[in-house]
Biopython code that builds the backbone (N, CA, C, O; Angstrom):
import numpy as np
from Bio.PDB.StructureBuilder import StructureBuilder

atoms = [
    (1, "MET", "N", (132.470, 6.422, 114.413)),
    (1, "MET", "CA", (131.666, 7.478, 113.818)),
    (1, "MET", "C", (132.017, 7.676, 112.343)),
    (1, "MET", "O", (131.134, 7.766, 111.489)),
    (2, "LYS", "N", (133.331, 7.741, 112.054)),
    (2, "LYS", "CA", (133.758, 7.920, 110.669)),
    (2, "LYS", "C", (133.349, 6.728, 109.811)),
    (2, "LYS", "O", (132.971, 6.896, 108.652)),
    (3, "LYS", "N", (133.424, 5.512, 110.384)),
    (3, "LYS", "CA", (133.043, 4.321, 109.625)),
    (3, "LYS", "C", (131.551, 4.334, 109.310)),
    (3, "LYS", "O", (131.151, 3.911, 108.225)),
    (4, "THR", "N", (130.727, 4.808, 110.232)),
    (4, "THR", "CA", (129.278, 4.880, 110.016)),
    (4, "THR", "C", (128.961, 5.875, 108.914)),
    (4, "THR", "O", (128.132, 5.597, 108.048)),
    (5, "ILE", "N", (129.604, 7.016, 108.937)),
    (5, "ILE", "CA", (129.382, 8.033, 107.898)),
    (5, "ILE", "C", (129.838, 7.493, 106.542)),
    (5, "ILE", "O", (129.141, 7.657, 105.541)),
    (6, "LEU", "N", (131.008, 6.849, 106.512)),
    (6, "LEU", "CA", (131.527, 6.299, 105.271)),
    (6, "LEU", "C", (130.603, 5.209, 104.727)),
    (6, "LEU", "O", (130.350, 5.159, 103.523)),
    (7, "LEU", "N", (130.103, 4.343, 105.596)),
    (7, "LEU", "CA", (129.181, 3.289, 105.179)),
    (7, "LEU", "C", (127.883, 3.884, 104.636)),
    (7, "LEU", "O", (127.363, 3.422, 103.620)),
    (8, "THR", "N", (127.361, 4.908, 105.312)),
    (8, "THR", "CA", (126.132, 5.567, 104.865)),
    (8, "THR", "C", (126.330, 6.207, 103.494)),
    (8, "THR", "O", (125.482, 6.074, 102.611)),
    (9, "LEU", "N", (127.455, 6.901, 103.322)),
    (9, "LEU", "CA", (127.738, 7.522, 102.021)),
    (9, "LEU", "C", (127.915, 6.467, 100.934)),
    (9, "LEU", "O", (127.494, 6.684, 99.798)),
    (10, "SER", "N", (128.517, 5.352, 101.250)),
    (10, "SER", "CA", (128.687, 4.271, 100.268)),
    (10, "SER", "C", (127.342, 3.710, 99.827)),
    (10, "SER", "O", (127.131, 3.455, 98.642)),
    (11, "VAL", "N", (126.434, 3.518, 100.777)),
    (11, "VAL", "CA", (125.093, 3.007, 100.452)),
    (11, "VAL", "C", (124.359, 4.005, 99.571)),
    (11, "VAL", "O", (123.717, 3.609, 98.599)),
    (12, "ILE", "N", (124.440, 5.292, 99.891)),
    (12, "ILE", "CA", (123.787, 6.326, 99.082)),
    (12, "ILE", "C", (124.374, 6.341, 97.672)),
    (12, "ILE", "O", (123.630, 6.405, 96.694)),
    (13, "ALA", "N", (125.700, 6.282, 97.561)),
    (13, "ALA", "CA", (126.345, 6.298, 96.240)),
    (13, "ALA", "C", (125.948, 5.064, 95.428)),
    (13, "ALA", "O", (125.683, 5.174, 94.231)),
    (14, "PHE", "N", (125.905, 3.898, 96.063)),
    (14, "PHE", "CA", (125.513, 2.676, 95.353)),
    (14, "PHE", "C", (124.069, 2.772, 94.871)),
    (14, "PHE", "O", (123.766, 2.404, 93.736)),
    (15, "THR", "N", (123.180, 3.266, 95.729)),
    (15, "THR", "CA", (121.770, 3.424, 95.355)),
    (15, "THR", "C", (121.639, 4.387, 94.180)),
    (15, "THR", "O", (120.884, 4.123, 93.244)),
    (16, "ALA", "N", (122.362, 5.490, 94.221)),
    (16, "ALA", "CA", (122.323, 6.453, 93.109)),
    (16, "ALA", "C", (122.831, 5.804, 91.831)),
    (16, "ALA", "O", (122.254, 6.011, 90.763)),
    (17, "PHE", "N", (123.910, 5.016, 91.925)),
    (17, "PHE", "CA", (124.446, 4.345, 90.740)),
    (17, "PHE", "C", (123.424, 3.383, 90.150)),
    (17, "PHE", "O", (123.231, 3.366, 88.934)),
    (18, "VAL", "N", (122.770, 2.589, 90.976)),
    (18, "VAL", "CA", (121.767, 1.636, 90.495)),
    (18, "VAL", "C", (120.626, 2.375, 89.809)),
    (18, "VAL", "O", (120.168, 1.946, 88.750)),
    (19, "ASN", "N", (120.152, 3.490, 90.396)),
    (19, "ASN", "CA", (119.076, 4.262, 89.785)),
    (19, "ASN", "C", (119.511, 4.868, 88.453)),
    (19, "ASN", "O", (118.747, 4.833, 87.488)),
    (20, "VAL", "N", (120.705, 5.416, 88.379)),
    (20, "VAL", "CA", (121.203, 5.997, 87.137)),
    (20, "VAL", "C", (121.373, 4.907, 86.087)),
    (20, "VAL", "O", (121.031, 5.115, 84.923)),
    (21, "ALA", "N", (121.896, 3.750, 86.480)),
    (21, "ALA", "CA", (122.097, 2.667, 85.523)),
    (21, "ALA", "C", (120.774, 2.225, 84.912)),
    (21, "ALA", "O", (120.723, 1.905, 83.724)),
    (22, "SER", "N", (119.707, 2.200, 85.699)),
    (22, "SER", "CA", (118.422, 1.773, 85.143)),
    (22, "SER", "C", (117.875, 2.816, 84.173)),
    (22, "SER", "O", (117.197, 2.457, 83.210)),
    (23, "VAL", "N", (118.153, 4.092, 84.404)),
    (23, "VAL", "CA", (117.706, 5.138, 83.487)),
    (23, "VAL", "C", (118.502, 5.083, 82.191)),
    (23, "VAL", "O", (117.937, 5.228, 81.107)),
    (24, "VAL", "N", (119.825, 4.871, 82.299)),
    (24, "VAL", "CA", (120.685, 4.845, 81.132)),
    (24, "VAL", "C", (120.325, 3.676, 80.213)),
    (24, "VAL", "O", (120.537, 3.745, 79.003)),
    (25, "ALA", "N", (119.786, 2.617, 80.785)),
    (25, "ALA", "CA", (119.480, 1.422, 79.994)),
    (25, "ALA", "C", (118.181, 1.545, 79.203)),
    (25, "ALA", "O", (117.703, 0.548, 78.661)),
    (26, "GLN", "N", (117.606, 2.724, 79.126)),
    (26, "GLN", "CA", (116.348, 2.895, 78.407)),
    (26, "GLN", "C", (116.510, 2.560, 76.934)),
    (26, "GLN", "O", (117.562, 2.793, 76.338)),
    (27, "GLU", "N", (115.464, 2.017, 76.367)),
    (27, "GLU", "CA", (115.427, 1.623, 74.965)),
    (27, "GLU", "C", (115.424, 2.854, 74.056)),
    (27, "GLU", "O", (114.837, 3.884, 74.388)),
    (28, "ILE", "N", (116.076, 2.733, 72.924)),
    (28, "ILE", "CA", (116.030, 3.786, 71.911)),
    (28, "ILE", "C", (114.856, 3.487, 70.988)),
    (28, "ILE", "O", (114.747, 2.386, 70.448)),
    (29, "LEU", "N", (113.991, 4.459, 70.814)),
    (29, "LEU", "CA", (112.807, 4.304, 69.981)),
    (29, "LEU", "C", (113.003, 5.008, 68.650)),
    (29, "LEU", "O", (113.728, 6.000, 68.572)),
    (30, "GLU", "N", (112.368, 4.507, 67.612)),
    (30, "GLU", "CA", (112.358, 5.178, 66.313)),
    (30, "GLU", "C", (110.907, 5.228, 65.839)),
    (30, "GLU", "O", (110.475, 4.400, 65.037)),
    (31, "PRO", "N", (110.150, 6.229, 66.356)),
    (31, "PRO", "CA", (108.727, 6.294, 66.031)),
    (31, "PRO", "C", (108.436, 6.701, 64.586)),
    (31, "PRO", "O", (107.369, 6.388, 64.058)),
    (32, "TRP", "N", (109.372, 7.393, 63.949)),
    (32, "TRP", "CA", (109.245, 7.807, 62.551)),
    (32, "TRP", "C", (110.594, 7.546, 61.876)),
    (32, "TRP", "O", (111.623, 7.618, 62.547)),
    (33, "PRO", "N", (110.624, 7.249, 60.589)),
    (33, "PRO", "CA", (111.904, 7.005, 59.907)),
    (33, "PRO", "C", (112.859, 8.193, 60.073)),
    (33, "PRO", "O", (112.502, 9.336, 59.786)),
    (34, "GLY", "N", (114.077, 7.902, 60.541)),
    (34, "GLY", "CA", (115.086, 8.948, 60.695)),
    (34, "GLY", "C", (114.991, 9.748, 61.981)),
    (34, "GLY", "O", (115.787, 10.662, 62.195)),
    (35, "VAL", "N", (114.030, 9.422, 62.847)),
    (35, "VAL", "CA", (113.885, 10.117, 64.134)),
    (35, "VAL", "C", (114.079, 9.089, 65.239)),
    (35, "VAL", "O", (113.347, 8.101, 65.306)),
    (36, "THR", "N", (115.072, 9.318, 66.112)),
    (36, "THR", "CA", (115.272, 8.420, 67.244)),
    (36, "THR", "C", (115.082, 9.178, 68.546)),
    (36, "THR", "O", (115.429, 10.353, 68.662)),
    (37, "ILE", "N", (114.523, 8.476, 69.520)),
    (37, "ILE", "CA", (114.259, 9.055, 70.833)),
    (37, "ILE", "C", (114.808, 8.116, 71.889)),
    (37, "ILE", "O", (114.535, 6.916, 71.864)),
    (38, "LYS", "N", (115.583, 8.661, 72.822)),
    (38, "LYS", "CA", (116.070, 7.881, 73.953)),
    (38, "LYS", "C", (115.667, 8.603, 75.229)),
    (38, "LYS", "O", (116.068, 9.745, 75.456)),
    (39, "VAL", "N", (114.876, 7.938, 76.060)),
    (39, "VAL", "CA", (114.468, 8.512, 77.340)),
    (39, "VAL", "C", (115.679, 8.477, 78.264)),
    (39, "VAL", "O", (116.281, 7.425, 78.477)),
    (40, "LEU", "N", (116.028, 9.641, 78.808)),
    (40, "LEU", "CA", (117.180, 9.750, 79.699)),
    (40, "LEU", "C", (116.768, 9.702, 81.161)),
    (40, "LEU", "O", (117.504, 9.183, 82.000)),
    (41, "ALA", "N", (115.591, 10.243, 81.469)),
    (41, "ALA", "CA", (115.066, 10.234, 82.835)),
    (41, "ALA", "C", (113.574, 10.507, 82.780)),
    (41, "ALA", "O", (113.096, 11.231, 81.906)),
    (42, "GLU", "N", (112.848, 9.926, 83.713)),
    (42, "GLU", "CA", (111.417, 10.177, 83.789)),
    (42, "GLU", "C", (110.950, 9.922, 85.213)),
    (42, "GLU", "O", (111.334, 8.946, 85.857)),
    (43, "ASN", "N", (110.095, 10.847, 85.687)),
    (43, "ASN", "CA", (109.455, 10.668, 86.983)),
    (43, "ASN", "C", (108.081, 11.317, 86.920)),
    (43, "ASN", "O", (107.582, 11.602, 85.831)),
    (44, "ASP", "N", (107.467, 11.552, 88.067)),
    (44, "ASP", "CA", (106.120, 12.136, 88.094)),
    (44, "ASP", "C", (106.087, 13.589, 87.625)),
    (44, "ASP", "O", (105.020, 14.107, 87.294)),
    (45, "ASN", "N", (107.241, 14.249, 87.592)),
    (45, "ASN", "CA", (107.284, 15.680, 87.275)),
    (45, "ASN", "C", (107.778, 16.003, 85.872)),
    (45, "ASN", "O", (107.296, 16.946, 85.245)),
    (46, "VAL", "N", (108.738, 15.225, 85.375)),
    (46, "VAL", "CA", (109.339, 15.526, 84.074)),
    (46, "VAL", "C", (109.660, 14.247, 83.305)),
    (46, "VAL", "O", (109.756, 13.158, 83.872)),
    (47, "LYS", "N", (109.823, 14.420, 81.998)),
    (47, "LYS", "CA", (110.367, 13.372, 81.128)),
    (47, "LYS", "C", (111.459, 14.049, 80.313)),
    (47, "LYS", "O", (111.208, 15.048, 79.640)),
    (48, "VAL", "N", (112.666, 13.508, 80.373)),
    (48, "VAL", "CA", (113.806, 14.073, 79.661)),
    (48, "VAL", "C", (114.239, 13.049, 78.619)),
    (48, "VAL", "O", (114.478, 11.884, 78.939)),
    (49, "PHE", "N", (114.337, 13.497, 77.365)),
    (49, "PHE", "CA", (114.773, 12.575, 76.328)),
    (49, "PHE", "C", (115.627, 13.275, 75.287)),
    (49, "PHE", "O", (115.533, 14.483, 75.069)),
    (50, "ARG", "N", (116.479, 12.450, 74.643)),
    (50, "ARG", "CA", (117.301, 12.945, 73.544)),
    (50, "ARG", "C", (116.607, 12.536, 72.256)),
    (50, "ARG", "O", (116.264, 11.369, 72.071)),
    (51, "VAL", "N", (116.404, 13.487, 71.380)),
    (51, "VAL", "CA", (115.788, 13.192, 70.082)),
    (51, "VAL", "C", (116.761, 13.599, 68.990)),
    (51, "VAL", "O", (117.347, 14.681, 69.029)),
    (52, "THR", "N", (116.921, 12.713, 68.015)),
    (52, "THR", "CA", (117.812, 12.972, 66.890)),
    (52, "THR", "C", (117.009, 12.868, 65.596)),
    (52, "THR", "O", (116.300, 11.890, 65.361)),
    (53, "PHE", "N", (117.140, 13.900, 64.767)),
    (53, "PHE", "CA", (116.498, 13.939, 63.458)),
    (53, "PHE", "C", (117.578, 13.785, 62.399)),
    (53, "PHE", "O", (118.502, 14.596, 62.343)),
    (54, "ALA", "N", (117.482, 12.768, 61.565)),
    (54, "ALA", "CA", (118.363, 12.689, 60.401)),
    (54, "ALA", "C", (118.007, 13.857, 59.471)),
    (54, "ALA", "O", (116.940, 14.458, 59.597)),
    (55, "LYS", "N", (118.895, 14.163, 58.555)),
    (55, "LYS", "CA", (118.605, 15.220, 57.577)),
    (55, "LYS", "C", (117.286, 14.880, 56.869)),
    (55, "LYS", "O", (117.096, 13.753, 56.411)),
    (56, "ASN", "N", (116.391, 15.845, 56.784)),
    (56, "ASN", "CA", (115.080, 15.736, 56.142)),
    (56, "ASN", "C", (114.071, 14.845, 56.872)),
    (56, "ASN", "O", (112.985, 14.606, 56.345)),
    (57, "ALA", "N", (114.397, 14.353, 58.055)),
    (57, "ALA", "CA", (113.463, 13.498, 58.796)),
    (57, "ALA", "C", (112.281, 14.318, 59.312)),
    (57, "ALA", "O", (112.403, 15.515, 59.572)),
    (58, "VAL", "N", (111.133, 13.646, 59.455)),
    (58, "VAL", "CA", (109.899, 14.299, 59.896)),
    (58, "VAL", "C", (109.292, 13.511, 61.045)),
    (58, "VAL", "O", (109.090, 12.301, 60.946)),
    (59, "ALA", "N", (109.006, 14.204, 62.127)),
    (59, "ALA", "CA", (108.237, 13.624, 63.231)),
    (59, "ALA", "C", (106.791, 14.016, 62.957)),
    (59, "ALA", "O", (106.404, 15.166, 63.163)),
    (60, "ASP", "N", (105.996, 13.058, 62.493)),
    (60, "ASP", "CA", (104.614, 13.351, 62.113)),
    (60, "ASP", "C", (103.830, 13.859, 63.320)),
    (60, "ASP", "O", (104.388, 13.966, 64.413)),
    (61, "TRP", "N", (102.580, 14.166, 63.147)),
    (61, "TRP", "CA", (101.757, 14.817, 64.165)),
    (61, "TRP", "C", (101.869, 14.100, 65.509)),
    (61, "TRP", "O", (101.649, 12.893, 65.615)),
    (62, "HIS", "N", (102.217, 14.883, 66.530)),
    (62, "HIS", "CA", (102.345, 14.381, 67.897)),
    (62, "HIS", "C", (102.164, 15.552, 68.854)),
    (62, "HIS", "O", (102.118, 16.706, 68.428)),
    (63, "SER", "N", (102.062, 15.258, 70.133)),
    (63, "SER", "CA", (101.847, 16.345, 71.099)),
    (63, "SER", "C", (102.888, 16.290, 72.213)),
    (63, "SER", "O", (103.508, 15.261, 72.479)),
    (64, "HIS", "N", (103.048, 17.447, 72.849)),
    (64, "HIS", "CA", (103.911, 17.601, 74.018)),
    (64, "HIS", "C", (103.173, 18.452, 75.040)),
    (64, "HIS", "O", (102.430, 19.360, 74.667)),
    (65, "PRO", "N", (103.369, 18.169, 76.336)),
    (65, "PRO", "CA", (102.956, 19.151, 77.342)),
    (65, "PRO", "C", (103.980, 20.298, 77.309)),
    (65, "PRO", "O", (104.858, 20.305, 76.447)),
    (66, "GLU", "N", (103.882, 21.249, 78.216)),
    (66, "GLU", "CA", (104.907, 22.298, 78.295)),
    (66, "GLU", "C", (106.269, 21.631, 78.256)),
    (66, "GLU", "O", (106.467, 20.585, 78.873)),
    (67, "HIS", "N", (107.221, 22.233, 77.528)),
    (67, "HIS", "CA", (108.535, 21.611, 77.452)),
    (67, "HIS", "C", (109.623, 22.619, 77.095)),
    (67, "HIS", "O", (109.354, 23.713, 76.599)),
    (68, "THR", "N", (110.854, 22.213, 77.366)),
    (68, "THR", "CA", (112.015, 22.980, 76.931)),
    (68, "THR", "C", (112.787, 22.125, 75.946)),
    (68, "THR", "O", (112.695, 20.897, 75.946)),
    (69, "VAL", "N", (113.552, 22.810, 75.105)),
    (69, "VAL", "CA", (114.396, 22.152, 74.110)),
    (69, "VAL", "C", (115.794, 22.732, 74.257)),
    (69, "VAL", "O", (115.966, 23.949, 74.322)),
    (70, "TYR", "N", (116.796, 21.854, 74.310)),
    (70, "TYR", "CA", (118.198, 22.272, 74.385)),
    (70, "TYR", "C", (118.916, 21.642, 73.195)),
    (70, "TYR", "O", (118.939, 20.418, 73.062)),
    (71, "ALA", "N", (119.495, 22.459, 72.342)),
    (71, "ALA", "CA", (120.156, 21.973, 71.120)),
    (71, "ALA", "C", (121.568, 21.479, 71.434)),
    (71, "ALA", "O", (122.395, 22.221, 71.965)),
    (72, "LEU", "N", (121.826, 20.226, 71.100)),
    (72, "LEU", "CA", (123.181, 19.684, 71.215)),
    (72, "LEU", "C", (123.983, 19.948, 69.949)),
    (72, "LEU", "O", (125.214, 19.964, 69.976)),
    (73, "THR", "N", (123.281, 20.155, 68.846)),
    (73, "THR", "CA", (123.906, 20.472, 67.557)),
    (73, "THR", "C", (123.211, 21.703, 66.993)),
    (73, "THR", "O", (122.126, 22.071, 67.443)),
    (74, "ASN", "N", (123.827, 22.331, 66.021)),
    (74, "ASN", "CA", (123.118, 23.385, 65.304)),
    (74, "ASN", "C", (121.889, 22.741, 64.676)),
    (74, "ASN", "O", (121.983, 21.689, 64.044)),
    (75, "THR", "N", (120.753, 23.372, 64.853)),
    (75, "THR", "CA", (119.477, 22.747, 64.513)),
    (75, "THR", "C", (118.576, 23.733, 63.786)),
    (75, "THR", "O", (118.440, 24.884, 64.199)),
    (76, "LYS", "N", (117.964, 23.274, 62.699)),
    (76, "LYS", "CA", (116.966, 24.092, 62.001)),
    (76, "LYS", "C", (115.754, 23.205, 61.745)),
    (76, "LYS", "O", (115.785, 22.311, 60.899)),
    (77, "LEU", "N", (114.689, 23.468, 62.490)),
    (77, "LEU", "CA", (113.477, 22.676, 62.411)),
    (77, "LEU", "C", (112.304, 23.530, 61.970)),
    (77, "LEU", "O", (112.235, 24.722, 62.270)),
    (78, "LYS", "N", (111.385, 22.904, 61.254)),
    (78, "LYS", "CA", (110.116, 23.555, 60.922)),
    (78, "LYS", "C", (109.054, 22.864, 61.758)),
    (78, "LYS", "O", (108.894, 21.645, 61.697)),
    (79, "ALA", "N", (108.321, 23.666, 62.552)),
    (79, "ALA", "CA", (107.241, 23.140, 63.394)),
    (79, "ALA", "C", (105.916, 23.647, 62.835)),
    (79, "ALA", "O", (105.695, 24.852, 62.720)),
    (80, "GLU", "N", (105.040, 22.704, 62.490)),
    (80, "GLU", "CA", (103.738, 23.043, 61.925)),
    (80, "GLU", "C", (102.637, 22.726, 62.932)),
    (80, "GLU", "O", (102.582, 21.631, 63.491)),
    (81, "GLU", "N", (101.761, 23.708, 63.151)),
    (81, "GLU", "CA", (100.563, 23.525, 63.960)),
    (81, "GLU", "C", (99.363, 23.770, 63.058)),
    (81, "GLU", "O", (99.392, 24.671, 62.219)),
    (82, "LYS", "N", (98.321, 22.987, 63.221)),
    (82, "LYS", "CA", (97.137, 23.158, 62.378)),
    (82, "LYS", "C", (96.557, 24.559, 62.566)),
    (82, "LYS", "O", (96.396, 25.033, 63.691)),
    (83, "GLY", "N", (96.249, 25.209, 61.449)),
    (83, "GLY", "CA", (95.641, 26.528, 61.484)),
    (83, "GLY", "C", (96.605, 27.671, 61.722)),
    (83, "GLY", "O", (96.169, 28.814, 61.864)),
    (84, "LYS", "N", (97.913, 27.400, 61.773)),
    (84, "LYS", "CA", (98.909, 28.449, 62.009)),
    (84, "LYS", "C", (99.995, 28.370, 60.942)),
    (84, "LYS", "O", (100.188, 27.340, 60.297)),
    (85, "GLU", "N", (100.696, 29.486, 60.777)),
    (85, "GLU", "CA", (101.854, 29.503, 59.887)),
    (85, "GLU", "C", (102.964, 28.652, 60.518)),
    (85, "GLU", "O", (103.121, 28.674, 61.739)),
    (86, "PRO", "N", (103.731, 27.910, 59.724)),
    (86, "PRO", "CA", (104.841, 27.133, 60.287)),
    (86, "PRO", "C", (105.852, 28.041, 60.988)),
    (86, "PRO", "O", (106.102, 29.165, 60.553)),
    (87, "ALA", "N", (106.422, 27.541, 62.068)),
    (87, "ALA", "CA", (107.463, 28.262, 62.804)),
    (87, "ALA", "C", (108.801, 27.599, 62.499)),
    (87, "ALA", "O", (108.884, 26.375, 62.400)),
    (88, "ILE", "N", (109.845, 28.407, 62.352)),
    (88, "ILE", "CA", (111.192, 27.890, 62.131)),
    (88, "ILE", "C", (111.966, 28.043, 63.437)),
    (88, "ILE", "O", (112.063, 29.137, 63.993)),
    (89, "TRP", "N", (112.507, 26.942, 63.910)),
    (89, "TRP", "CA", (113.356, 26.930, 65.110)),
    (89, "TRP", "C", (114.795, 26.792, 64.627)),
    (89, "TRP", "O", (115.217, 25.709, 64.222)),
    (90, "ASP", "N", (115.540, 27.880, 64.672)),
    (90, "ASP", "CA", (116.934, 27.896, 64.227)),
    (90, "ASP", "C", (117.793, 28.077, 65.474)),
    (90, "ASP", "O", (118.042, 29.202, 65.908)),
    (91, "LEU", "N", (118.244, 26.960, 66.048)),
    (91, "LEU", "CA", (118.994, 26.987, 67.304)),
    (91, "LEU", "C", (120.444, 26.585, 67.062)),
    (91, "LEU", "O", (120.724, 25.638, 66.327)),
    (92, "LYS", "N", (121.341, 27.302, 67.675)),
    (92, "LYS", "CA", (122.757, 26.930, 67.648)),
    (92, "LYS", "C", (123.011, 25.953, 68.797)),
    (92, "LYS", "O", (122.290, 25.962, 69.795)),
    (93, "ALA", "N", (124.024, 25.120, 68.653)),
    (93, "ALA", "CA", (124.384, 24.193, 69.725)),
    (93, "ALA", "C", (124.561, 24.982, 71.022)),
    (93, "ALA", "O", (125.265, 25.991, 71.054)),
    (94, "GLY", "N", (123.917, 24.513, 72.083)),
    (94, "GLY", "CA", (124.000, 25.185, 73.381)),
    (94, "GLY", "C", (122.848, 26.133, 73.658)),
    (94, "GLY", "O", (122.712, 26.610, 74.784)),
    (95, "GLN", "N", (122.019, 26.420, 72.672)),
    (95, "GLN", "CA", (120.857, 27.285, 72.898)),
    (95, "GLN", "C", (119.677, 26.461, 73.399)),
    (95, "GLN", "O", (119.557, 25.270, 73.113)),
    (96, "ALA", "N", (118.814, 27.128, 74.154)),
    (96, "ALA", "CA", (117.621, 26.484, 74.686)),
    (96, "ALA", "C", (116.402, 27.322, 74.337)),
    (96, "ALA", "O", (116.505, 28.524, 74.093)),
    (97, "ALA", "N", (115.243, 26.666, 74.317)),
    (97, "ALA", "CA", (113.982, 27.353, 74.024)),
    (97, "ALA", "C", (112.867, 26.703, 74.835)),
    (97, "ALA", "O", (112.990, 25.563, 75.284)),
    (98, "TYR", "N", (111.790, 27.438, 75.013)),
    (98, "TYR", "CA", (110.614, 26.969, 75.743)),
    (98, "TYR", "C", (109.433, 26.891, 74.781)),
    (98, "TYR", "O", (109.321, 27.697, 73.858)),
    (99, "SER", "N", (108.551, 25.914, 75.003)),
    (99, "SER", "CA", (107.321, 25.823, 74.224)),
    (99, "SER", "C", (106.169, 25.472, 75.154)),
    (99, "SER", "O", (106.305, 24.601, 76.013)),
    (100, "PRO", "N", (105.043, 26.142, 74.987)),
    (100, "PRO", "CA", (103.849, 25.710, 75.724)),
    (100, "PRO", "C", (103.371, 24.375, 75.145)),
    (100, "PRO", "O", (103.901, 23.909, 74.136)),
    (101, "ALA", "N", (102.387, 23.772, 75.773)),
    (101, "ALA", "CA", (101.824, 22.521, 75.263)),
    (101, "ALA", "C", (101.438, 22.703, 73.805)),
    (101, "ALA", "O", (100.940, 23.759, 73.415)),
    (102, "VAL", "N", (101.669, 21.669, 72.998)),
    (102, "VAL", "CA", (101.478, 21.825, 71.559)),
    (102, "VAL", "C", (101.168, 20.478, 70.899)),
    (102, "VAL", "O", (101.598, 19.422, 71.363)),
    (103, "MET", "N", (100.411, 20.549, 69.806)),
    (103, "MET", "CA", (100.230, 19.424, 68.882)),
    (103, "MET", "C", (100.864, 19.905, 67.592)),
    (103, "MET", "O", (100.415, 20.896, 67.014)),
    (104, "HIS", "N", (101.909, 19.215, 67.127)),
    (104, "HIS", "CA", (102.611, 19.709, 65.944)),
    (104, "HIS", "C", (103.258, 18.582, 65.141)),
    (104, "HIS", "O", (103.296, 17.426, 65.564)),
    (105, "LYS", "N", (103.762, 18.960, 63.976)),
    (105, "LYS", "CA", (104.553, 18.115, 63.102)),
    (105, "LYS", "C", (105.892, 18.829, 62.962)),
    (105, "LYS", "O", (105.928, 20.031, 62.697)),
    (106, "THR", "N", (106.994, 18.101, 63.137)),
    (106, "THR", "CA", (108.306, 18.734, 63.135)),
    (106, "THR", "C", (109.188, 18.118, 62.063)),
    (106, "THR", "O", (109.268, 16.895, 61.946)),
    (107, "SER", "N", (109.858, 18.970, 61.274)),
    (107, "SER", "CA", (110.728, 18.513, 60.188)),
    (107, "SER", "C", (112.113, 19.122, 60.348)),
    (107, "SER", "O", (112.251, 20.302, 60.670)),
    (108, "ASN", "N", (113.135, 18.307, 60.122)),
    (108, "ASN", "CA", (114.502, 18.817, 60.105)),
    (108, "ASN", "C", (114.750, 19.412, 58.726)),
    (108, "ASN", "O", (114.852, 18.681, 57.741)),
    (109, "ILE", "N", (114.848, 20.736, 58.652)),
    (109, "ILE", "CA", (115.098, 21.407, 57.376)),
    (109, "ILE", "C", (116.540, 21.917, 57.283)),
    (109, "ILE", "O", (116.902, 22.641, 56.356)),
    (110, "GLY", "N", (117.353, 21.517, 58.273)),
    (110, "GLY", "CA", (118.766, 21.898, 58.258)),
    (110, "GLY", "C", (119.560, 21.033, 57.301)),
    (110, "GLY", "O", (119.028, 20.115, 56.677)),
    (111, "LYS", "N", (120.844, 21.342, 57.195)),
    (111, "LYS", "CA", (121.718, 20.633, 56.258)),
    (111, "LYS", "C", (122.337, 19.374, 56.864)),
    (111, "LYS", "O", (122.949, 18.574, 56.155)),
    (112, "LYS", "N", (122.174, 19.200, 58.194)),
    (112, "LYS", "CA", (122.793, 18.066, 58.887)),
    (112, "LYS", "C", (121.813, 17.477, 59.893)),
    (112, "LYS", "O", (120.718, 17.994, 60.117)),
    (113, "LYS", "N", (122.258, 16.368, 60.492)),
    (113, "LYS", "CA", (121.514, 15.734, 61.578)),
    (113, "LYS", "C", (121.336, 16.735, 62.719)),
    (113, "LYS", "O", (122.232, 17.535, 62.988)),
    (114, "ALA", "N", (120.189, 16.694, 63.389)),
    (114, "ALA", "CA", (119.896, 17.579, 64.519)),
    (114, "ALA", "C", (119.659, 16.733, 65.767)),
    (114, "ALA", "O", (118.918, 15.751, 65.728)),
    (115, "THR", "N", (120.294, 17.123, 66.880)),
    (115, "THR", "CA", (120.118, 16.401, 68.136)),
    (115, "THR", "C", (119.755, 17.399, 69.229)),
    (115, "THR", "O", (120.404, 18.432, 69.395)),
    (116, "LEU", "N", (118.699, 17.061, 69.972)),
    (116, "LEU", "CA", (118.179, 17.947, 71.018)),
    (116, "LEU", "C", (117.892, 17.162, 72.292)),
    (116, "LEU", "O", (117.666, 15.953, 72.256)),
    (117, "ILE", "N", (117.906, 17.862, 73.403)),
    (117, "ILE", "CA", (117.409, 17.315, 74.671)),
    (117, "ILE", "C", (116.084, 18.014, 74.926)),
    (117, "ILE", "O", (116.024, 19.243, 74.984)),
    (118, "VAL", "N", (115.020, 17.228, 75.077)),
    (118, "VAL", "CA", (113.693, 17.769, 75.336)),
    (118, "VAL", "C", (113.315, 17.404, 76.764)),
    (118, "VAL", "O", (113.460, 16.255, 77.181)),
    (119, "THR", "N", (112.828, 18.393, 77.509)),
    (119, "THR", "CA", (112.348, 18.159, 78.877)),
    (119, "THR", "C", (110.887, 18.544, 78.928)),
    (119, "THR", "O", (110.545, 19.724, 78.851)),
    (120, "GLU", "N", (110.022, 17.547, 79.059)),
    (120, "GLU", "CA", (108.592, 17.787, 79.167)),
    (120, "GLU", "C", (108.229, 17.950, 80.635)),
    (120, "GLU", "O", (108.656, 17.163, 81.480)),
    (121, "ILE", "N", (107.438, 18.977, 80.933)),
    (121, "ILE", "CA", (106.974, 19.228, 82.287)),
    (121, "ILE", "C", (105.600, 18.606, 82.434)),
    (121, "ILE", "O", (104.665, 18.973, 81.722)),
    (122, "LYS", "N", (105.478, 17.673, 83.350)),
    (122, "LYS", "CA", (104.198, 16.957, 83.512)),
    (122, "LYS", "C", (103.259, 17.716, 84.424)),
    (122, "LYS", "O", (102.141, 17.265, 84.673)),
]
sb = StructureBuilder()
sb.init_structure("model")
sb.init_model(0)
sb.init_chain("A")
sb.init_seg("    ")
for serial, (resi, resn, name, xyz) in enumerate(atoms, 1):
    if name == "N":
        sb.init_residue(resn, " ", resi, " ")
    sb.init_atom(name, np.array(xyz, "f"), 0.0, 1.0, " ", f" {name:<3s}", serial, name[0])
structure = sb.get_structure()
């Protein structure tokens, strides 16, 4: 009985490791100069990625479904939406924020590189 449970747990752990390894191996993208994106996990419900903005980097016009943002570093971003006043996102490392679906342009206006975890809700 103990051997069966141990074997079952080993198979589950190995399967989890293989799935995590395939997620970790995701390609790092640089869609705009100074902006890198690495997909950390994705399924039918969410897409989780790490985005890094070099100082003064700009992510040109793009869209997101509903999403959350978690700051890994102190972050100061300017988010521009057409027809609206720009919004300033001034997040300290460890802070999180929510955004409804949006089409925007985002600029790092802070003094240093900014790194965030973005979770899009599909």
